C-alpha positions in Angstrom: 15.4 77.7 59.7 16.7 76.7 56.3 15.1 74.5 53.7 16.6 71.1 54.4 17.9 67.9 52.2 18.7 63.9 52.7 22.1 63.0 50.9 21.5 60.2 48.0 23.5 58.4 50.4 24.2 56.8 53.8 26.6 54.3 55.5 25.0 50.8 57.3 27.6 50.7 60.3 30.4 47.6 60.9 31.1 45.6 63.4 34.8 43.6 63.8 34.7 41.3 61.4 33.9 37.6 62.0 36.6 35.3 60.0 37.5 31.6 60.7 39.4 28.7 58.9 38.2 27.8 55.3 37.4 24.2 56.1 35.5 25.1 58.9 32.7 26.3 57.2 32.3 22.5 55.3 31.8 20.9 58.7 27.7 20.6 58.0 25.8 18.7 55.8 25.9 20.6 52.2 23.6 21.0 49.8 23.6 21.3 46.2 20.6 23.1 43.9 19.1 26.1 42.4 16.8 29.1 43.2 14.4 30.6 41.3 13.9 33.8 41.2 12.2 37.1 40.0 12.8 40.2 39.9 10.6 43.7 39.4 11.5 47.0 38.5 10.1 49.3 41.0 11.8 52.4 39.3 13.3 52.3 35.7 16.3 50.7 35.5 19.7 51.3 33.3 21.9 48.7 33.3 24.5 50.0 30.4 25.5 48.1 27.5 28.1 51.4 25.6 27.8 52.2 22.2 29.1 55.6 22.5 31.3 57.5 24.4 27.6 59.7 25.0 25.3 56.6 23.8 24.3 53.6 25.9 21.6 51.3 24.9 19.9 48.7 27.8 22.3 45.5 27.9 20.6 42.9 25.3 20.6 39.0 24.4 18.8 38.4 21.0 16.4 41.7 21.4 15.6 41.5 25.2 16.6 43.6 28.4 18.9 41.8 30.2 20.6 42.1 33.6 24.2 40.4 33.4 24.4 38.1 36.2 27.6 39.6 38.0 25.1 42.5 38.3 23.0 40.8 40.5 25.9 38.8 42.2 27.4 42.4 43.4 24.5 43.7 44.3 23.9 41.1 46.7 27.2 40.0 47.9 27.5 43.5 49.0 24.0 42.8 51.1 25.6 40.0 52.3 28.5 41.2 53.9 26.8 43.7 55.9 24.7 41.1 57.3 27.5 38.8 58.1 30.4 41.0 59.1 32.3 40.1 56.1 35.4 42.2 55.0 35.1 44.8 52.3 35.9 42.6 49.2 35.8 45.5 46.8 38.8 47.5 48.9 41.4 48.9 47.0 43.3 45.4 46.5 46.9 47.8 45.4 46.5 49.5 48.7 46.7 52.5 46.9 43.6 54.9 48.7 44.8 57.7 50.8 42.7 60.1 52.6 43.6 63.9 52.2 42.3 67.5 52.3 43.5 70.7 52.2 45.0 71.7 54.8 46.7 75.5 55.8 50.5 74.3 55.9 51.8 77.4 57.9 55.2 77.0 58.5 58.0 76.9 55.4 60.4 75.0 55.0 63.2 73.2 53.3 64.0 69.4 52.3 67.7 67.9 51.6 68.8 64.7 51.2 72.1 64.0 52.7 72.7 60.0 51.2 70.6 58.5 54.5 67.7 60.8 55.5 65.6 63.1 54.7 66.4 66.5 56.5 63.7 69.3 56.6 65.3 72.7 57.7 63.2 75.3 59.1 63.2 78.1 56.6 62.0 82.0 56.5 60.1 83.1 53.5 60.2 86.3 51.6 57.6 87.4 49.5 58.5 88.9 45.9 56.3 92.1 46.0 58.4 94.1 43.6 57.5 93.5 39.9 57.5 89.7 39.4 61.4 89.2 39.6 61.4 85.4 39.6 59.8 85.4 36.3 63.1 84.0 34.9 63.6 81.1 37.9 62.3 77.5 38.6 61.2 76.3 41.9 64.7 75.2 43.6 67.0 77.4 41.9 69.3 79.3 44.3 70.0 83.2 44.6 71.0 85.8 46.5 68.7 88.6 47.8 68.6 91.4 49.8 65.7 91.9 52.7 63.6 94.6 52.4 61.1 96.3 54.9 57.2 96.1 54.3 53.8 97.4 55.0 52.8 94.2 57.1 55.5 94.1 59.2 54.5 90.1 59.6 56.1 89.5 56.2 59.4 89.6 54.9 59.7 90.4 51.0 63.3 90.7 48.9 65.4 92.5 46.5 66.7 90.4 44.2 70.5 89.4 43.1 72.0 92.2 46.0 72.7 91.6 49.1 74.4 88.5 51.1 71.5 86.8 51.9 70.9 83.1 50.3 68.1 81.1 49.4 66.0 79.0 46.9 62.6 80.1 45.3 59.6 78.4 45.1 57.0 79.3 41.8 53.6 79.4 42.5 50.2 80.3 40.5 49.8 83.2 40.4 46.2 84.6 41.0 44.2 87.3 42.9 41.6 86.4 45.6 39.7 87.9 48.6 40.4 87.4 52.1 38.2 88.9 54.5 37.2 91.3 52.0 40.6 92.6 51.2 42.1 91.4 47.2 45.2 89.7 48.3 47.4 88.3 44.9 49.4 84.9 45.3 53.2 85.2 45.3 56.5 83.6 44.0 59.0 83.4 47.0 62.0 82.6 48.3 63.0 80.6 51.3 65.7 81.3 53.7 67.1 78.0 55.1 67.7 78.1 58.9 70.2 76.6 61.0 66.6 74.2 63.0 66.6 70.9 61.3 64.8 67.7 61.9 65.3 64.0 60.7 61.5 63.1 58.9 60.5 59.9 58.5 60.5 58.1 54.7 57.0 57.6 55.0 56.5 61.9 54.6 58.2 62.1 51.3 56.5 59.2 50.2 52.7 60.9 50.7 54.5 64.3 49.3 55.0 62.3 46.0 51.4 61.0 45.6 50.7 64.4 46.3 52.9 65.6 43.4 51.2 63.3 41.2 48.1 64.8 41.7 49.7 68.4 41.2 48.7 70.9 38.7 48.8 74.2 38.0 47.3 76.4 35.6 50.8 77.4 34.4 51.9 73.6 33.3 55.4 74.6 33.8 55.3 75.4 37.6 53.6 72.1 38.4 56.3 70.3 36.2 59.5 72.2 37.4 58.5 71.6 41.1 58.1 67.7 40.4 61.5 68.0 38.4 63.1 69.3 41.8 61.7 66.7 43.9 63.3 64.2 41.9 66.8 66.4 42.1 66.0 66.5 45.9 65.2 62.6 46.6 68.9 61.9 44.4 70.9 64.5 46.2 71.4 67.2 43.6 69.3 69.9 45.5 66.8 71.0 47.6 63.0 71.9 48.0 61.3 74.4 49.5 58.3 73.2 51.0 54.9 74.3 53.0 54.5 72.1 56.4 52.3 70.9 59.0 53.2 69.5 62.2 51.4 66.9 64.7 53.2 64.9 67.0 55.9 63.3 64.8 53.6 63.7 61.6 55.0 66.0 58.9 52.2 67.3 55.9 54.2 68.1 53.3 52.9 69.9 50.1 54.1 72.0 47.2 51.7 75.0 48.2 50.1 76.5 51.6 47.1 75.5 50.8 47.6 72.6 48.2 46.2 69.1 49.0 47.9 67.2 52.1 47.6 63.3 52.4 47.7 61.7 55.8 49.4 58.6 57.2 46.2 56.7 57.6 44.7 54.8 54.9 41.4 53.2 54.3 43.0 49.5 54.3 44.4 50.6 57.8 41.5 51.3 59.4 39.3 48.3 57.8 42.4 46.6 59.3 42.0 47.1 62.5 38.5 46.1 62.5 39.1 43.0 60.5 37.4 43.6 57.8 40.3 44.2 55.4 40.0 41.8 52.3 40.7 38.2 52.9 43.4 36.6 51.8 45.0 33.7 54.0 43.1 30.2 54.4 43.2 31.0 58.2 41.1 34.0 57.6 38.2 33.8 55.8 35.1 36.1 56.3 31.3 34.2 55.2 30.7 36.1 52.3 34.3 35.3 50.8 33.6 31.7 51.9 30.5 31.4 49.9 31.0 33.8 46.9 34.7 33.2 46.4 38.1 34.7 46.8 40.3 36.4 44.1 44.1 35.9 44.5 45.1 39.4 45.6 48.7 41.0 45.0 51.1 38.8 47.0 49.1 36.3 48.2 48.5 33.0 46.0 45.5 32.1 48.0 42.1 31.7 46.0 38.9 30.4 46.2 36.5 29.3 43.7 32.3 30.7 44.4 30.1 28.0 45.4 26.9 30.3 43.9 26.3 30.9 40.7 24.2 34.3 39.3 22.2 33.5 36.0 21.4 36.6 34.0 18.0 37.8 34.3 16.1 38.5 31.3 13.0 40.2 30.7 10.7 38.6 27.9 8.6 41.4 27.5 10.5 43.2 24.7 8.0 46.0 25.4 9.6 47.0 28.6 12.2 49.3 27.2 11.6 53.4 27.8 13.1 56.1 25.8 16.5 57.2 25.9 17.2 60.2 28.8 20.3 62.6 29.5 22.1 61.0 33.0 23.5 63.4 35.0 27.3 62.6 35.2 27.7 61.0 38.6 31.6 61.6 40.3 33.7 59.6 41.9 33.3 59.1 45.6 35.3 61.7 47.4 36.6 59.9 50.8 38.0 63.8 51.6 34.0 64.6 52.8 35.4 63.5 56.1 32.2 64.5 58.0 30.5 61.9 55.6 32.6 59.2 55.2 34.8 58.9 58.8 33.0 58.4 62.0 34.0 60.3 65.6 32.5 61.4 68.2 34.5 64.6 68.2 33.5 67.7 66.0 37.0 68.9 64.9 39.3 65.5 63.7 40.9 64.1 60.8 41.6 60.6 59.2 44.7 60.4 61.9 42.7 61.3 64.7 42.7 58.4 67.5 39.7 56.0 67.2 38.7 57.5 64.0 37.3 55.4 61.5 35.0 54.6 58.1 31.5 55.6 58.3 30.2 52.2 57.1 29.2 50.2 54.1 27.8 52.8 51.4 24.1 52.6 50.3 21.5 54.5 48.3 18.2 55.7 49.6 15.3 54.6 47.3 13.3 56.9 45.8 9.4 55.7 45.7 7.9 56.7 43.1 10.6 58.5 40.9 9.8 58.8 37.2 12.3 60.0 34.8 11.2 61.9 31.9 12.6 64.4 29.6 11.4 67.4 32.2 13.8 65.0 34.9 16.7 66.8 34.3 18.2 69.4 31.7 17.5 68.6 28.2 20.5 70.4 26.5 22.9 68.6 29.3 26.6 69.4 29.2 29.4 68.1 27.8 29.5 65.2 30.7 26.1 64.3 30.1 25.1 60.8 28.3 22.4 59.6 27.4 20.7 55.8 28.4 17.7 53.7 27.4 16.2 52.9 30.2 13.6 49.7 31.3 10.1 51.0 32.7 9.4 50.4 36.1 6.9 47.1 36.7 9.4 44.9 34.1 9.8 41.7 35.1 13.0 39.4 35.1 13.7 36.4 35.6 17.2 34.7 36.8 18.7 31.7 38.7 21.2 31.0 41.7 22.7 28.0 41.7 24.7 27.1 44.6 26.8 24.0 45.2 27.8 22.0 48.7 26.6 24.8 51.1 25.0 24.2 54.6 21.3 24.9 54.9 22.4 27.8 57.2 23.9 29.7 54.8 21.6 28.9 52.3 18.7 30.1 54.7 21.2 33.5 54.8 21.3 33.6 50.7 17.5 33.2 50.6 16.8 36.4 53.1 19.6 38.4 51.6 17.4 38.1 48.0 14.2 38.6 49.0 14.9 40.6 52.7 12.4 38.8 54.3 9.6 39.5 52.4 8.6 37.0 49.5 6.2 39.6 47.1 6.6 41.5 44.1 4.5 44.4 45.9 7.0 44.8 49.0 8.8 47.9 49.4 11.9 46.1 50.7 14.2 46.3 47.5 17.7 46.4 46.0 19.1 49.3 44.3 21.0 47.5 40.4 22.6 49.5 37.7 23.4 53.1 37.1 21.7 56.4 38.5 21.0 55.3 42.1 21.7 58.8 43.2 18.9 60.1 41.6 16.8 57.4 42.0 16.7 54.7 39.5 17.3 51.3 39.6 15.4 50.0 42.6 14.1 46.2 42.5 12.4 43.8 44.1 13.6 40.2 44.1 11.2 37.3 44.6 12.1 33.5 45.1 9.5 31.3 43.2 11.1 28.0 43.9 14.2 26.2 46.0 15.2 23.3 44.3 17.7 20.9 46.0 19.2 18.1 43.7 21.2 15.2 45.3 23.1 11.7 43.5 22.8 9.0 46.0 23.5 4.9 45.4 24.1 6.4 41.1 20.2 8.2 41.3 19.9 11.3 40.6 17.2 13.2 41.5 15.5 17.0 42.4 13.2 17.8 45.1 11.6 21.4 46.0 11.7 22.7 49.3 9.2 26.2 49.8 9.7 25.5 53.7 12.8 27.4 53.4 11.1 30.7 52.4 8.6 30.4 55.6 8.8 32.5 58.4 12.7 33.7 57.2 13.1 36.8 58.8 17.0 37.0 59.1 17.1 35.1 62.5 20.2 32.9 61.5 22.3 35.8 61.4 24.5 36.4 64.8 24.0 40.4 64.6 20.2 41.5 65.3 21.4 44.8 64.3 22.8 44.2 61.1 19.3 42.7 60.1 17.6 46.2 61.1 20.2 48.2 59.1 19.7 46.6 56.3 16.0 46.1 56.3 15.9 50.5 56.8 18.0 51.5 54.2 16.3 48.6 51.6 12.7 49.9 52.5 11.7 52.4 49.5 9.4 54.4 52.3 12.4 54.8 54.3 12.7 58.6 54.2 11.0 61.4 51.9 11.9 60.7 48.3 11.4 64.0 47.6 14.0 65.3 49.8 16.7 63.3 48.1 19.3 65.1 46.6 23.2 65.8 46.9 24.5 68.4 48.9 23.7 72.6 48.0 22.9 75.6 49.2 20.4 77.6 48.5 20.9 79.5 45.0 23.7 77.6 44.3 23.6 74.2 42.0 27.6 73.6 43.2 27.8 71.1 45.5 30.9 71.9 46.7 29.6 75.1 48.2 27.8 73.2 50.4 31.3 71.4 51.9 32.8 74.6 51.9 30.7 76.1 53.8 29.7 72.9 56.1 33.7 73.8 57.2 34.7 75.8 60.3 38.0 77.6 59.2 39.7 77.8 62.5 42.4 79.8 63.5 43.9 78.4 66.7 47.0 76.4 67.5 46.4 72.6 67.5 42.8 72.3 66.2 42.0 70.6 63.0 39.2 70.8 60.7 35.7 71.2 62.3 32.1 70.6 60.7 29.0 72.6 61.5 27.2 68.8 60.4 28.0 65.9 60.1 26.2 62.8 58.1 23.0 61.6 60.2 23.7 57.8 61.0 21.5 55.4 59.9 20.3 54.7 63.0 18.6 58.3 63.5 15.2 58.9 62.9 15.8 62.5 61.2 18.0 62.2 57.8 17.9 65.6 57.0 20.4 68.0 56.1 20.3 71.9 56.5 20.9 73.8 52.5 22.3 76.5 54.8 24.8 74.4 57.3 25.9 77.4 59.0 22.8 78.6 59.8 21.8 75.3 61.3 24.6 73.8 62.9 23.5 70.5 64.2 27.2 70.1 65.5 26.5 73.3 67.5 22.9 73.0 69.1 22.8 69.4 69.4 19.3 69.1 68.2 20.3 65.4 66.5 22.0 64.7 69.6 24.3 61.9 68.9 27.4 64.5 68.6 29.3 64.8 71.8 31.5 67.6 72.3 35.3 66.3 73.2 38.2 68.5 73.8 41.3 67.6 71.6 44.2 68.2 73.6 44.5 64.6 74.3 45.3 63.4 70.5 47.4 67.1 69.9 49.7 68.9 70.8 48.7 73.0 71.7 52.6 73.7 70.0 52.3 71.8 66.8 50.6 73.8 64.2 47.1 75.2 62.8 44.5 73.1 60.4 42.4 75.6 58.5 40.1 74.9 55.4 39.7 76.9 51.8 37.4 76.1 49.6 37.1 71.9 49.4 36.0 69.7 46.3 34.7 67.1 47.7 34.5 63.5 45.6 31.0 64.2 46.1 31.1 67.5 44.1 28.7 68.6 41.1 31.3 71.0 40.0 31.5 72.1 35.7 34.8 70.1 35.8 34.3 66.8 37.4 35.5 63.9 35.2 33.0 61.2 34.2 33.0 57.5 36.2 
């Protein structure tokens, strides 16, 4: 069996969200006071304060290391949301996140706007196989041509400016690649309109526009001209050649056969189905928003202040600082990695399938005993790496959490979320804070030193310590015991083998995208979407490893994990509709050399 690894992150499963009328959270007796805490770094920490584009100090105030209260608040809120089936408060407020993937658009087409509707005409493609005849033309230009015979009877060619046939130019980047061991070259084309026409939904055009915003070619003029022709088509002043794939009533449009396609289902749609979308009205407020506050969202005037406040965490020991180390750049989340970010019982699926939903809430595994030193990373680095000052493992910080008019039950839940049910600095139940989580930084244990409740009655102010709240607090006040078990597993520094944690990569290659490309099955059968050799293990699985060679060790086929059910896809797809196929896919968790800094 090939080598195996553990992905740096996993997903805590989600249930349907719980929301109530905002005022219902104030029916019981309300308490106000302060929680005094100590935070101990169990690995080195990186909380960056920018000096230059490539050089970061640890955040400091008067020479002391400081973890801003906002950082603590975000960490604790994320755990609280998972424990209480609350909304995804960090979900994009403008709803502009879309799932996308590279699909093989098998069908050539031409789009035309008649003033009311967008019409998609089926087209016949003619490939330029004779001396780059279209060098002086742009996408959308109308040309006359004569059909030529070629060596492959399934491919048609043309001779320009002779004959009576009329078509429209589609320009592409010219490059050579190998297909089944044979050298092939990408060529410009002419699309000839046929009589078969379909009125397509405006949403298809909106998704194509999103696609074009990310469409870049090596020859900048090609993508620029295509976007200009798109605008002309929308204004009714021309036609637009496209490649498309059809599934049911959905048409997936793209400027080239293997460029990215956008799906109709957005992440926010999946959240809404489970009542986990961002709270925006008084009658539907989740438990986390009721406690941590609600920021006014676009299109909603509803907002509420937080009832808890985090002070900055301060380390009094000025010798806590470690050296500056080169930090490998981290990419942004790649939700196009469907085998990681989506959940389905099927081996072959995509974002628009019935029953497909988000995998859960993203958490990083702890790397117990991890130490960054000069040999931990590439000393020379590259132009995307940066230096960051760290704080040593074992450093201690103190901070306070102030609460104002919360119920006793909310207080107990907050206390459990802070110390994860174990109030000892030696406990292995830890949070993740700051930068460098994927490579092992950021593990921190929080303990509660005291809980003080204040009162003001009959003109008399008083403060009283309530240490009893810390006794036997094992999370039993949460409504779902499985939520508690999930959080206790993902926050346990002993949950997985630290030595195996790294981003996906095949043996003999450091390129992350290569693993994802190898993990995808290139299927040519009609009516089949993309398939995957392996999916990210579920948090509840005992075995959290994945194979470094996904083709040789295929868990979706051999069933060794036992949680991937094989089902027929006919209930979702019309066998006569199109083809899904894979190419080399660069995912958001890919670490290729041209990735951008987060």
